[in-house]
C-alpha positions in Angstrom: -45.6 6.8 92.1 -48.2 4.6 91.5 -50.5 5.4 88.1 -54.4 3.2 87.9 -55.2 3.3 84.1 -58.0 0.6 82.8 -57.6 -1.6 79.5 -59.2 -4.8 78.7 -58.6 -8.5 77.9 -60.4 -11.5 75.9 -61.9 -14.6 76.9 -63.3 -16.2 74.3 -65.3 -13.2 72.4 -65.9 -11.8 76.3 -63.9 -8.9 77.1 -62.7 -8.7 81.0 -61.6 -5.5 82.3 -57.9 -5.2 83.3 -56.2 -3.3 85.4 -52.6 -1.5 84.3 -50.5 -0.3 87.4 -47.4 1.7 87.0 -44.8 2.3 89.4 -42.3 4.2 89.4 -39.7 4.7 92.4 -37.8 7.9 92.9 -34.3 5.6 93.5 -32.5 3.0 92.8 -31.1 1.4 89.0 -32.9 1.8 86.1 -35.2 -0.9 84.9 -38.6 -2.3 84.0 -40.3 -5.3 85.0 -43.7 -6.2 83.7 -46.1 -8.7 85.5 -49.1 -9.9 84.9 -49.0 -13.6 82.8 -48.4 -11.4 79.7 -47.3 -13.1 76.3 -44.9 -12.4 74.0 -46.3 -9.1 71.9 -47.1 -8.0 75.9 -43.5 -8.2 76.8 -41.9 -6.8 74.3 -44.2 -3.3 74.5 -41.5 -2.2 76.9 -39.4 -1.4 74.2 -42.2 0.3 71.6 -43.2 2.2 73.9 -39.6 3.4 75.4 -39.7 4.6 71.3 -42.6 6.3 71.4 -41.7 8.1 74.7 -38.2 9.6 72.8 -39.6 9.9 69.7 -42.8 12.2 71.5 -40.5 14.2 73.3 -41.1 12.8 76.4 -38.5 11.2 78.3 -38.8 7.4 79.7 -38.4 7.0 83.4 -34.9 6.3 84.4 -35.6 4.5 87.5 -36.8 1.0 88.0 -40.0 1.0 87.3 -42.6 -2.0 87.7 -45.7 -2.4 85.6 -48.9 -4.8 86.6 -51.7 -6.1 84.8 -54.3 -7.4 87.2 -55.9 -10.1 87.2 -52.8 -11.1 87.6 -54.1 -14.9 86.7 -55.6 -14.2 83.7 -53.7 -14.5 80.3 -53.2 -11.2 78.6 -51.6 -10.9 74.8 -51.9 -8.7 71.7 -50.5 -5.1 71.8 -53.3 -3.2 73.0 -51.7 -2.9 76.2 -49.2 -0.4 75.0 -51.1 2.3 75.3 -52.3 2.0 78.7 -48.9 1.2 80.0 -47.2 3.9 78.2 -49.8 6.6 79.6 -49.2 5.4 83.0 -45.4 5.4 82.6 -46.1 9.3 82.2 -48.4 9.4 85.2 -45.9 7.6 87.6 -43.0 9.5 86.3 -45.1 12.6 87.1 -44.4 14.1 83.3 -48.1 13.8 82.7 -50.9 14.9 85.4 -54.7 14.0 84.7 -57.6 14.4 87.0 -59.5 11.8 85.8 -57.5 9.1 84.0 -59.1 5.9 85.7 -62.4 7.1 84.4 -61.3 6.1 80.9 -60.5 2.7 79.6 -57.8 3.1 77.2 -56.6 0.4 74.4 -54.0 0.8 71.5 -50.4 -0.1 69.8 -48.0 2.0 69.6 -45.8 2.5 66.6 -42.3 3.7 67.7 -43.0 7.3 66.6 -45.4 7.8 69.2 -49.0 7.0 66.6 -51.6 4.6 67.8 -52.4 2.0 65.3 -55.4 0.1 65.3 -56.3 -3.2 67.7 -58.8 -6.0 67.7 -61.9 -6.1 69.9 -62.7 -2.4 70.6 -66.5 -3.1 70.3 -66.1 -6.0 72.8 -64.1 -3.3 74.8 -66.2 -0.4 74.3 -69.5 -2.5 75.9 -67.5 -3.3 79.0 -66.7 0.4 79.3 -70.5 0.7 79.4 -71.7 -1.9 81.3 -68.8 -1.3 83.8 -69.6 2.8 84.3 -66.8 4.4 82.0 -67.0 7.7 81.5 -65.2 7.2 78.0 -62.5 4.5 76.2 -59.9 6.0 74.6 -59.2 4.1 70.9 -57.1 4.5 67.9 -58.8 7.0 65.6 -59.0 3.6 62.9 -61.2 1.6 65.4 -63.4 5.0 66.2 -66.5 3.3 64.2 -66.1 0.4 65.6 -66.2 1.7 68.7 -69.1 4.9 68.4 -71.9 2.4 68.0 -72.2 2.0 71.9 -74.6 4.9 73.2 -74.1 6.6 76.2 -70.2 6.7 76.2 -67.8 9.0 75.2 -65.3 7.4 72.6 -62.1 9.5 71.8 -60.0 9.1 68.8 -56.4 9.6 69.1 -53.9 9.4 66.5 -50.8 9.7 68.9 -50.0 9.4 71.8 -49.6 12.8 72.5 -53.0 13.8 71.6 -54.1 11.0 74.5 -51.8 12.7 77.0 -53.0 16.2 76.1 -56.5 14.9 76.5 -56.2 13.3 79.7 -54.2 16.5 80.7 -56.9 18.7 79.7 -54.8 20.4 77.3 -56.4 18.9 74.2 -59.9 19.1 74.0 -61.2 15.9 71.6 -64.9 15.6 70.6 -66.6 12.2 71.1 -67.4 10.6 67.5 -71.1 8.8 67.9 -72.3 6.9 65.0 -75.7 7.1 63.6 -77.1 3.1 64.1 -79.8 3.4 61.1 -77.5 5.4 58.9 -74.9 2.5 59.5 -77.3 0.0 58.8 -78.6 1.6 55.9 -75.2 1.5 54.0 -74.2 -1.6 55.1 -77.5 -3.7 54.5 -77.3 -3.7 51.0 -76.2 -7.5 49.1 -74.1 -7.5 45.7 -76.0 -10.2 44.7 -78.7 -12.3 43.6 -80.9 -15.3 43.2 -81.9 -13.7 40.0 -78.3 -14.3 38.5 -78.6 -18.1 38.6 -80.4 -19.0 35.6 -82.6 -22.2 35.8 -82.0 -24.7 39.2 -85.3 -23.9 40.2 -85.9 -27.0 41.9 -82.6 -25.9 44.4 -83.8 -22.7 44.7 -87.1 -24.1 46.1 -84.8 -26.1 48.3 -83.3 -23.2 49.5 -85.9 -21.4 50.5 -87.1 -24.3 52.9 -84.0 -24.0 54.6 -83.4 -20.3 54.6 -87.4 -20.4 56.1 -86.2 -23.1 58.8 -82.8 -22.8 58.9 -82.3 -25.8 57.6 -79.0 -27.3 56.7 -78.4 -28.2 52.7 -76.1 -31.0 50.5 -75.5 -29.9 47.2 -74.4 -32.5 44.9 -73.5 -32.2 40.9 -70.9 -31.4 38.3 -68.9 -28.8 37.9 -69.8 -25.6 36.8 -73.6 -26.6 37.1 -73.7 -23.6 39.5 -73.5 -24.9 43.0 -71.2 -22.1 44.7 -73.5 -19.3 43.1 -76.8 -21.0 44.5 -74.7 -21.0 48.4 -73.2 -17.8 48.3 -77.2 -16.1 47.3 -78.3 -17.9 50.3 -77.6 -14.8 52.9 -79.9 -12.4 50.5 -83.1 -14.8 51.3 -82.5 -14.7 54.8 -84.4 -12.1 57.4 -82.4 -8.9 58.0 -80.1 -9.0 60.9 -81.5 -7.5 64.2 -79.3 -4.6 66.3 -78.7 -7.3 68.8 -77.6 -10.1 66.0 -75.6 -7.4 64.3 -73.8 -6.6 67.5 -72.6 -9.9 68.2 -71.5 -10.7 65.0 -69.4 -8.1 64.9 -67.8 -8.4 68.3 -66.9 -11.9 66.8 -65.4 -10.5 64.1 -63.6 -7.4 65.8 -62.0 -9.9 68.5 -60.9 -12.1 65.5 -59.8 -9.5 63.4 -61.8 -9.8 60.4 -63.5 -6.9 60.6 -63.5 -5.1 56.9 -61.7 -1.7 57.7 -64.1 0.9 58.7 -67.2 -0.6 58.8 -69.1 -0.1 61.9 -71.3 -2.6 62.1 -71.6 -5.8 59.9 -75.4 -5.6 58.5 -75.2 -8.2 56.1 -75.3 -11.8 57.4 -71.7 -13.2 56.5 -70.9 -16.2 54.3 -68.1 -18.3 55.3 -65.9 -19.9 52.6 -63.0 -21.8 54.1 -60.3 -23.8 51.9 -60.8 -27.4 52.0 -57.1 -27.8 53.2 -58.4 -25.6 56.6 -57.4 -27.4 59.8 -60.0 -28.2 62.5 -59.0 -25.3 64.6 -59.1 -23.4 61.9 -62.5 -24.8 61.4 -64.0 -25.1 65.1 -61.9 -23.0 66.7 -59.0 -23.5 69.0 -55.1 -22.8 70.0 -53.1 -22.4 72.9 -55.1 -19.4 73.6 -58.4 -20.1 72.3 -60.1 -18.4 68.8 -63.1 -18.2 67.1 -62.4 -20.5 64.3 -65.0 -20.2 60.4 -68.2 -21.6 62.4 -68.0 -18.7 64.8 -67.6 -15.7 62.3 -70.4 -17.7 60.4 -72.3 -17.0 63.3 -76.2 -15.5 62.4 -75.1 -16.5 58.7 -73.7 -19.1 56.5 -71.1 -21.6 56.6 -70.2 -22.9 52.8 -67.6 -25.8 52.5 -67.3 -26.6 49.2 -65.6 -29.6 47.9 -67.1 -31.5 50.9 -65.0 -35.0 51.0 -62.0 -32.9 50.8 -62.0 -32.1 54.0 -60.1 -33.9 56.2 -62.0 -36.4 58.1 -61.3 -35.3 61.8 -62.0 -31.8 60.3 -65.6 -32.5 59.0 -66.3 -34.4 62.5 -65.6 -31.7 64.5 -68.7 -29.9 63.1 -71.5 -32.1 64.9 -71.6 -30.3 68.5 -72.1 -27.0 66.6 -74.3 -28.1 64.4 -76.3 -30.1 67.0 -75.7 -27.4 69.5 -75.3 -24.0 67.6 -72.3 -23.4 70.0 -68.6 -24.3 70.4 -66.6 -25.3 73.6 -63.0 -25.0 73.8 -61.4 -26.6 77.0 -58.2 -25.9 77.7 -55.9 -26.6 81.2 -56.2 -23.1 82.6 -60.2 -22.4 81.7 -63.1 -23.6 79.3 -64.0 -21.3 76.2 -67.7 -21.2 75.0 -68.3 -19.1 71.0 -71.6 -19.0 69.3 -72.0 -20.6 66.1 -75.9 -20.7 64.9 -75.1 -20.8 61.5 -76.5 -22.9 58.0 -74.2 -25.1 56.5 -74.1 -25.1 52.8 -71.7 -28.2 51.5 -71.2 -29.0 48.2 -69.9 -31.8 47.0 -69.3 -33.4 43.0 -71.0 -37.6 42.7 -67.5 -38.7 42.3 -64.3 -38.5 41.8 -64.5 -36.9 37.9 -67.3 -34.9 38.7 -69.5 -36.5 35.9 -71.1 -39.5 37.1 -74.7 -37.1 36.7 -74.1 -35.3 34.0 -75.7 -36.8 30.6 -73.1 -35.3 28.9 -69.8 -36.4 29.7 -68.2 -39.8 30.6 -67.7 -40.7 33.9 -64.4 -42.5 34.4 -64.9 -43.8 37.7 -64.9 -47.0 38.8 -67.9 -48.3 41.2 -65.1 -48.9 43.6 -63.9 -45.3 43.5 -67.2 -43.7 43.7 -67.8 -45.4 46.8 -64.9 -44.5 48.5 -65.0 -41.1 47.8 -68.4 -40.9 49.3 -67.3 -42.7 52.1 -65.1 -39.6 53.2 -68.3 -38.0 54.6 -69.4 -40.2 57.4 -72.9 -41.2 58.1 -73.8 -39.0 61.6 -72.5 -36.0 59.5 -74.9 -37.1 56.7 -77.4 -37.5 59.2 -77.3 -33.7 60.3 -77.9 -32.5 57.2 -81.2 -31.7 56.4 -81.5 -31.6 52.2 -79.6 -33.5 50.2 -80.9 -31.9 46.7 -79.0 -32.7 43.0 -78.2 -29.9 41.0 -77.5 -30.9 37.5 -75.8 -29.2 34.7 -78.3 -25.8 32.7 -79.4 -26.3 29.9 -77.5 -24.0 27.3 -81.2 -22.3 26.6 -81.3 -21.4 30.0 -77.8 -20.3 30.3 -79.0 -18.0 26.9 -81.9 -17.2 28.4 -82.9 -13.0 28.7 -85.0 -14.1 31.7 -84.1 -13.5 34.8 -84.8 -16.3 37.3 -87.1 -16.2 40.7 -85.2 -12.9 42.6 -83.7 -13.1 45.9 -86.6 -10.5 46.5 -89.7 -13.4 46.0 -87.8 -15.8 48.2 -87.4 -13.8 51.0 -90.5 -12.5 51.4 -91.6 -16.0 51.4 -88.9 -16.8 53.8 -90.3 -13.8 56.3 -93.5 -15.3 56.2 -92.6 -18.4 57.2 -90.2 -17.4 59.5 -93.3 -14.9 61.3 -95.1 -17.7 61.7 -92.2 -19.7 63.9 -91.7 -16.5 65.6 -95.5 -16.8 66.7 -95.4 -20.2 67.4 -92.4 -20.6 69.7 -93.0 -17.5 71.5 -90.4 -16.3 74.2 -88.1 -18.6 72.2 -88.1 -15.9 69.4 -85.2 -16.8 67.6 -86.3 -20.6 67.6 -86.8 -22.0 64.1 -88.4 -25.5 63.1 -84.7 -27.0 61.7 -83.7 -26.4 66.5 -87.3 -27.9 67.5 -86.3 -30.1 70.3 -88.3 -33.6 70.9 -91.3 -31.7 72.8 -91.9 -29.2 71.0 -91.6 -31.6 68.0 -94.5 -33.9 69.4 -96.5 -30.7 69.6 -96.1 -28.5 66.1 -95.7 -31.3 64.2 -98.3 -33.9 64.2 -99.9 -35.9 60.8 -102.4 -37.5 59.8 -102.7 -41.4 59.5 -101.6 -40.8 55.7 -98.9 -39.2 56.7 -98.0 -42.0 59.1 -98.1 -44.0 56.1 -96.0 -42.3 54.2 -93.5 -41.6 57.0 -93.0 -45.6 58.2 -92.8 -46.5 54.4 -89.9 -43.9 53.9 -88.4 -45.2 56.8 -88.3 -49.2 56.0 -87.8 -48.6 52.2 -84.7 -45.5 53.0 -83.3 -47.0 56.1 -84.1 -43.6 57.7 -82.0 -43.3 61.2 -84.4 -41.3 64.2 -82.3 -38.2 63.6 -84.0 -38.2 60.1 -87.1 -39.2 61.3 -87.4 -35.9 62.5 -85.6 -34.1 60.6 -88.3 -35.3 58.0 -90.5 -34.0 60.3 -89.2 -30.4 60.7 -89.1 -30.3 57.1 -92.5 -30.9 56.7 -93.2 -28.6 59.3 -91.4 -25.4 57.2 -93.1 -26.9 53.4 -96.4 -26.3 55.6 -95.2 -22.9 57.0 -94.4 -21.7 53.2 -98.1 -21.5 52.4 -99.1 -20.8 55.6 -100.7 -24.2 56.2 -101.6 -25.1 60.0 -100.9 -29.0 59.5 -98.8 -31.0 57.6 -100.5 -33.0 54.6 -98.7 -36.0 52.9 -97.5 -33.7 50.1 -95.4 -31.5 52.8 -94.2 -35.2 54.0 -93.5 -36.6 50.4 -91.2 -33.4 49.2 -89.2 -33.7 52.4 -88.7 -37.0 52.2 -87.5 -36.4 48.9 -84.8 -34.3 50.3 -83.3 -37.0 52.3 -83.3 -39.9 49.0 -78.8 -39.9 49.2 -79.0 -41.2 52.4 -78.7 -44.6 51.6 -76.1 -43.3 48.3 -74.0 -41.8 50.4 
């Protein structure tokens, strides 16, 4: 007898329907064959299923069984097929009778005693189930909040194999779970940090406001302890709130990567990823034999913070060029090409020299000019060219550290950012997600016109600083953002001068 159920596999963050076929013969020697391009974790499911059936009061089929995971040319990985395989065994052997097993999609890892453990990618699986017209999806109880955000789908939480079998047979009624999206957003959309915590550094906060308003990348340069990390981690607090569409896409990436916090239905705050400088290139941009999302994709719609920038490997840093330009990562393998979204703001931080005190007025730098040049040369010119804003972060004076007055709060900065983003949405029309930092050449010529005085200012800066053509365009984009912050239609020479100020380190680096 042949039983058919449905589960999912993943290509990148995209869920792909997998038909689980189980055929248990009525004669012949005992044995189980699993086909359909399974990886080691899927092959091992046979032993987990055997123990789970035995310990749940069922009998493992005594005759030959063949399990096929279709389509056969798609690589299957992970333990999520345990549950549909076990249910298929019961149905094919006649130990379970169900009227509509094919109307439900199922995913879950089995423990040896029959309990069902959580698995990755349940949100993408639930979205696929709704798209393909399934009545519902059987998910581990610990994944139920994640799947419950998909409206119009029966999300059935199961804690054990007997629960799943009882539900399909109609002997155990289980109520579908739904999640109130508004409530989930309200609970999870609060940040636990604020720019008011940062004493001093008002000029850096200004640069961060410009970065958030236009989606520009930032490089912070300063001695140890000057507040670079504090500043970078507070950038999400001034970015616009995530929309539902952005939240779902960001949550899908974290779910498939296994990075979604326990019990969280949706990511309602913008992510901040802070990889260690020893991170490999695949860890940073994604990769592996079966391509997985890297840190740049986990930072999608949020902030990627690279502290101690020169300490990262040259190869890893150069691999950032494509996502910085295209907001996507494409990973090519012999069997498939996978793309991951990677629209993020890069905040990088570094010391001005190996010892860190070259610009510190209170401590003496012990580095030679040759050591400083060698240290700065670890970052290539093309990468620096792709970072819009270079800003120095000096040591905070004692008087400001001990001041009772809070710094500029995130709420004030966010208000300016939201106003500037509203202007950009009106400016770019149907491309509502487009920011000034990602204007095309055509849009740049249309929206970044300058007068004759501005032409003189820009020409002088290009000559004296040796700015590249890319830096020229980035200056204009930043000037457009600076004008947007005060809701000014035209770019003035003062806007250009401030934008050029943030490119002063081009020649030095």
